[in-house]
One Martini backbone bead per residue (centre of mass of N, CA, C, O) as a GRO file, in nm:
protein
  222
    1UNK     BB    1  -0.913   0.618   3.266
    2UNK     BB    2  -0.698   0.443   3.128
    3UNK     BB    3  -0.560   0.111   3.205
    4UNK     BB    4  -0.475  -0.025   2.913
    5UNK     BB    5  -0.171  -0.010   2.710
    6UNK     BB    6  -0.065  -0.003   2.364
    7UNK     BB    7   0.261   0.016   2.202
    8UNK     BB    8   0.364   0.103   1.861
    9UNK     BB    9   0.725   0.125   1.844
   10UNK     BB   10   1.064   0.133   1.692
   11UNK     BB   11   1.152   0.377   1.879
   12UNK     BB   12   1.273   0.403   2.185
   13UNK     BB   13   1.247   0.708   2.262
   14UNK     BB   14   0.944   0.726   2.191
   15UNK     BB   15   0.835   0.499   2.366
   16UNK     BB   16   0.929   0.627   2.633
   17UNK     BB   17   0.778   0.896   2.604
   18UNK     BB   18   0.492   0.775   2.594
   19UNK     BB   19   0.506   0.627   2.865
   20UNK     BB   20   0.555   0.882   3.037
   21UNK     BB   21   0.292   1.019   2.959
   22UNK     BB   22   0.108   0.805   3.083
   23UNK     BB   23   0.216   0.826   3.371
   24UNK     BB   24   0.128   1.129   3.411
   25UNK     BB   25  -0.186   1.014   3.380
   26UNK     BB   26  -0.187   0.730   3.556
   27UNK     BB   27  -0.056   0.516   3.358
   28UNK     BB   28   0.089   0.171   3.409
   29UNK     BB   29  -0.048  -0.030   3.201
   30UNK     BB   30   0.217  -0.114   2.983
   31UNK     BB   31   0.277  -0.194   2.641
   32UNK     BB   32   0.551  -0.285   2.414
   33UNK     BB   33   0.626  -0.259   2.057
   34UNK     BB   34   0.813  -0.307   1.730
   35UNK     BB   35   0.585  -0.492   1.604
   36UNK     BB   36   0.291  -0.560   1.449
   37UNK     BB   37   0.261  -0.859   1.509
   38UNK     BB   38   0.285  -0.819   1.821
   39UNK     BB   39   0.034  -0.649   1.857
   40UNK     BB   40  -0.169  -0.865   1.773
   41UNK     BB   41  -0.086  -1.077   1.984
   42UNK     BB   42  -0.148  -0.904   2.233
   43UNK     BB   43  -0.450  -0.868   2.179
   44UNK     BB   44  -0.527  -1.164   2.173
   45UNK     BB   45  -0.429  -1.234   2.461
   46UNK     BB   46  -0.598  -1.027   2.618
   47UNK     BB   47  -0.869  -1.143   2.529
   48UNK     BB   48  -0.823  -1.436   2.632
   49UNK     BB   49  -0.771  -1.326   2.939
   50UNK     BB   50  -0.989  -1.082   2.994
   51UNK     BB   51  -0.765  -0.816   2.950
   52UNK     BB   52  -0.807  -0.573   2.770
   53UNK     BB   53  -0.748  -0.319   2.587
   54UNK     BB   54  -0.829   0.054   2.570
   55UNK     BB   55  -0.545   0.131   2.417
   56UNK     BB   56  -0.396   0.230   2.096
   57UNK     BB   57  -0.059   0.315   2.006
   58UNK     BB   58   0.052   0.420   1.670
   59UNK     BB   59   0.237   0.390   1.419
   60UNK     BB   60   0.290   0.362   1.061
   61UNK     BB   61   0.602   0.333   1.053
   62UNK     BB   62   0.829   0.051   0.979
   63UNK     BB   63   1.125  -0.082   0.996
   64UNK     BB   64   1.318  -0.293   0.832
   65UNK     BB   65   1.469  -0.617   0.891
   66UNK     BB   66   1.564  -0.939   0.968
   67UNK     BB   67   1.266  -0.965   1.020
   68UNK     BB   68   0.993  -1.142   0.944
   69UNK     BB   69   0.679  -1.004   0.825
   70UNK     BB   70   0.331  -0.959   0.779
   71UNK     BB   71   0.311  -0.678   0.922
   72UNK     BB   72   0.440  -0.357   0.802
   73UNK     BB   73   0.211  -0.159   0.918
   74UNK     BB   74  -0.010   0.035   1.095
   75UNK     BB   75  -0.261   0.005   0.920
   76UNK     BB   76  -0.276  -0.302   0.925
   77UNK     BB   77  -0.285  -0.333   1.231
   78UNK     BB   78  -0.539  -0.168   1.282
   79UNK     BB   79  -0.732  -0.335   1.108
   80UNK     BB   80  -0.690  -0.605   1.257
   81UNK     BB   81  -0.754  -0.507   1.550
   82UNK     BB   82  -1.043  -0.398   1.492
   83UNK     BB   83  -1.158  -0.682   1.433
   84UNK     BB   84  -1.095  -0.800   1.717
   85UNK     BB   85  -1.149  -0.486   1.856
   86UNK     BB   86  -1.384  -0.254   1.791
   87UNK     BB   87  -1.372  -0.080   2.083
   88UNK     BB   88  -1.096   0.021   2.037
   89UNK     BB   89  -0.885   0.266   2.105
   90UNK     BB   90  -0.719   0.491   1.857
   91UNK     BB   91  -0.382   0.624   1.821
   92UNK     BB   92  -0.196   0.819   1.612
   93UNK     BB   93   0.177   0.839   1.603
   94UNK     BB   94   0.306   1.062   1.354
   95UNK     BB   95   0.482   1.198   1.061
   96UNK     BB   96   0.256   1.190   0.888
   97UNK     BB   97   0.140   1.418   0.589
   98UNK     BB   98  -0.047   1.268   0.403
   99UNK     BB   99  -0.360   1.347   0.335
  100UNK     BB  100  -0.499   1.083   0.245
  101UNK     BB  101  -0.404   0.892   0.466
  102UNK     BB  102  -0.521   1.051   0.706
  103UNK     BB  103  -0.814   1.093   0.607
  104UNK     BB  104  -0.891   0.794   0.581
  105UNK     BB  105  -0.864   0.723   0.881
  106UNK     BB  106  -1.066   0.930   0.992
  107UNK     BB  107  -1.323   0.868   0.800
  108UNK     BB  108  -1.347   0.556   0.875
  109UNK     BB  109  -1.338   0.527   1.208
  110UNK     BB  110  -1.073   0.358   1.308
  111UNK     BB  111  -0.995   0.623   1.453
  112UNK     BB  112  -0.957   0.874   1.732
  113UNK     BB  113  -0.655   0.972   1.652
  114UNK     BB  114  -0.411   1.238   1.541
  115UNK     BB  115  -0.060   1.266   1.599
  116UNK     BB  116   0.187   1.489   1.525
  117UNK     BB  117   0.511   1.477   1.509
  118UNK     BB  118   0.668   1.726   1.728
  119UNK     BB  119   0.709   1.989   1.931
  120UNK     BB  120   0.387   1.943   2.057
  121UNK     BB  121   0.309   1.630   2.079
  122UNK     BB  122   0.286   1.558   2.380
  123UNK     BB  123   0.056   1.751   2.450
  124UNK     BB  124  -0.134   1.638   2.233
  125UNK     BB  125  -0.143   1.351   2.344
  126UNK     BB  126  -0.280   1.421   2.608
  127UNK     BB  127  -0.534   1.535   2.481
  128UNK     BB  128  -0.613   1.282   2.320
  129UNK     BB  129  -0.646   1.091   2.558
  130UNK     BB  130  -0.863   1.252   2.708
  131UNK     BB  131  -1.068   1.291   2.475
  132UNK     BB  132  -1.113   0.985   2.395
  133UNK     BB  133  -1.215   0.905   2.680
  134UNK     BB  134  -1.457   1.118   2.729
  135UNK     BB  135  -1.521   1.083   2.412
  136UNK     BB  136  -1.615   1.046   2.049
  137UNK     BB  137  -1.419   1.231   1.951
  138UNK     BB  138  -1.184   1.372   1.731
  139UNK     BB  139  -0.832   1.387   1.708
  140UNK     BB  140  -0.639   1.669   1.569
  141UNK     BB  141  -0.384   1.821   1.482
  142UNK     BB  142  -0.387   2.151   1.412
  143UNK     BB  143  -0.174   2.136   1.162
  144UNK     BB  144  -0.390   1.908   1.018
  145UNK     BB  145  -0.681   2.033   0.956
  146UNK     BB  146  -0.663   2.083   0.643
  147UNK     BB  147  -0.726   1.791   0.546
  148UNK     BB  148  -1.047   1.807   0.579
  149UNK     BB  149  -1.035   2.049   0.337
  150UNK     BB  150  -0.927   1.877   0.106
  151UNK     BB  151  -1.013   1.875  -0.231
  152UNK     BB  152  -0.820   1.651  -0.362
  153UNK     BB  153  -0.991   1.402  -0.187
  154UNK     BB  154  -1.311   1.426  -0.197
  155UNK     BB  155  -1.366   1.271  -0.508
  156UNK     BB  156  -1.221   1.003  -0.422
  157UNK     BB  157  -1.231   0.670  -0.486
  158UNK     BB  158  -1.149   0.338  -0.473
  159UNK     BB  159  -1.115   0.300  -0.778
  160UNK     BB  160  -0.917   0.531  -0.823
  161UNK     BB  161  -0.701   0.420  -0.637
  162UNK     BB  162  -0.655   0.153  -0.792
  163UNK     BB  163  -0.564   0.283  -1.053
  164UNK     BB  164  -0.317   0.430  -0.941
  165UNK     BB  165  -0.176   0.178  -0.826
  166UNK     BB  166  -0.143   0.031  -1.096
  167UNK     BB  167   0.024   0.248  -1.235
  168UNK     BB  168   0.254   0.244  -1.016
  169UNK     BB  169   0.317  -0.073  -1.092
  170UNK     BB  170   0.305  -0.069  -1.431
  171UNK     BB  171   0.025  -0.083  -1.529
  172UNK     BB  172  -0.150  -0.068  -1.792
  173UNK     BB  173  -0.435   0.057  -1.909
  174UNK     BB  174  -0.520  -0.207  -2.060
  175UNK     BB  175  -0.458  -0.406  -1.804
  176UNK     BB  176  -0.659  -0.312  -1.583
  177UNK     BB  177  -0.910  -0.462  -1.666
  178UNK     BB  178  -0.795  -0.749  -1.601
  179UNK     BB  179  -0.712  -0.695  -1.307
  180UNK     BB  180  -0.994  -0.625  -1.202
  181UNK     BB  181  -1.125  -0.898  -1.271
  182UNK     BB  182  -0.937  -1.065  -1.089
  183UNK     BB  183  -1.019  -0.878  -0.821
  184UNK     BB  184  -1.330  -0.781  -0.841
  185UNK     BB  185  -1.346  -0.498  -0.978
  186UNK     BB  186  -1.594  -0.236  -0.980
  187UNK     BB  187  -1.566  -0.107  -1.251
  188UNK     BB  188  -1.393  -0.272  -1.566
  189UNK     BB  189  -1.406  -0.119  -1.812
  190UNK     BB  190  -1.227   0.040  -2.044
  191UNK     BB  191  -1.394   0.304  -2.065
  192UNK     BB  192  -1.408   0.366  -1.761
  193UNK     BB  193  -1.103   0.381  -1.708
  194UNK     BB  194  -1.042   0.606  -1.909
  195UNK     BB  195  -1.229   0.819  -1.777
  196UNK     BB  196  -1.094   0.816  -1.496
  197UNK     BB  197  -0.813   0.901  -1.584
  198UNK     BB  198  -0.904   1.166  -1.709
  199UNK     BB  199  -1.028   1.281  -1.447
  200UNK     BB  200  -0.767   1.270  -1.276
  201UNK     BB  201  -0.598   1.458  -1.452
  202UNK     BB  202  -0.788   1.701  -1.421
  203UNK     BB  203  -0.807   1.715  -1.111
  204UNK     BB  204  -0.469   1.724  -1.081
  205UNK     BB  205  -0.329   1.851  -1.325
  206UNK     BB  206  -0.216   1.631  -1.523
  207UNK     BB  207  -0.019   1.560  -1.804
  208UNK     BB  208   0.019   1.256  -1.703
  209UNK     BB  209   0.067   0.956  -1.556
  210UNK     BB  210   0.331   1.027  -1.413
  211UNK     BB  211   0.224   1.286  -1.281
  212UNK     BB  212  -0.010   1.153  -1.130
  213UNK     BB  213   0.162   0.967  -0.950
  214UNK     BB  214   0.325   1.190  -0.811
  215UNK     BB  215   0.085   1.330  -0.679
  216UNK     BB  216  -0.028   1.082  -0.528
  217UNK     BB  217   0.225   1.036  -0.352
  218UNK     BB  218   0.214   1.311  -0.204
  219UNK     BB  219  -0.081   1.225  -0.081
  220UNK     BB  220  -0.082   0.897  -0.028
  221UNK     BB  221  -0.219   0.706  -0.254
  222UNK     BB  222   0.043   0.538  -0.385
   0.00000   0.00000   0.00000
């Protein structure tokens, strides 16, 4: 079983509940943080001390408050921590249900499990902890399994995502070409961008760009 676990969760009651769940599984070496920046610092220190964590459990959403932070959400923290410690097992424990966001995390191989917070989530978390420790398979809450079969996100690539994000930021279709060139994103020709926007509208059955952005936000793309 895991020996040393880090929990990133900004709601006290949930953090306590997750800690108690770990205790029930015989895990007592547990650290908790409420900010993603602190999670990264904890991982860095543990690595420097030669006693790294072997499991990281994190929410995806963290409320902003008076404290200025560099890393604002769990996805950023997970990406940063995975670069620091590639072999670290990671379980997301979140209410997030936007299919693209969850599917991207799972298919990227950056996380080992996704537990959706709900009525049976504590039992599912126990299963996820045991399963990810015993083998390399991925755990996904049963009620979220439809996400892996979601055809709406199957044929969308990173360039499409960037186009949608630029549209959501208010960047006009004509301006995306120049923005892509600034960011080094290819392909970036005007004709290619126009074709991709047309494809996205057809794919999502969107009436216009505003409708496309709304659909993308529902899926967690924008």
